[in-house]
C-alpha positions, 0 to 999 in steps of 0.5 A: 543689222536686221538682216541677221534676224532674217532666216533667209540670211542664215540659209544662204550663209549656211549654203555658202559655207557648206559649199566652200567646205565641199570645194575645199575637201576636194582640193585637200583630198587631191593634194593628199592623194598626190603626196600619198598621204592619209586621205579624206574618206569618200563618205566624208566627201559625199556627206558634205554634198548631201548636207548641201554642198553638192555645187561646191563639191562638183566645182571642186571636182572640176577645178582640182580634176579629182574623182572625175573618173569615179562613176560614184562621184560623176553620177552621184554628186549631180544626182544629190544636187538634183534632189537638193534642187527639187527639195528646195523648189518644193519647200519654197512653193510649200511655204511661200504660198505659191502652190495654192 
């Protein structure tokens, strides 16, 4: 149970959860679009990506074939991922002592 005290466990758990949320939101929104029901706002889809779920959102776009013709998503989600990746690399280098 010592792993529960390790911050890396919680970071990975958060990233897994937010990516599952991003993936699920794409699937739910696609299902609602097919049935002409109330939709999930695009701001919410982007918010899940910005909060760390860009990989899940992008996989959801492919799996559900959803938002794949919208440039704001086909360009925006990968850009969000690249920013998250760069931020992650920066933080790892900054706090691991590898940047000295």
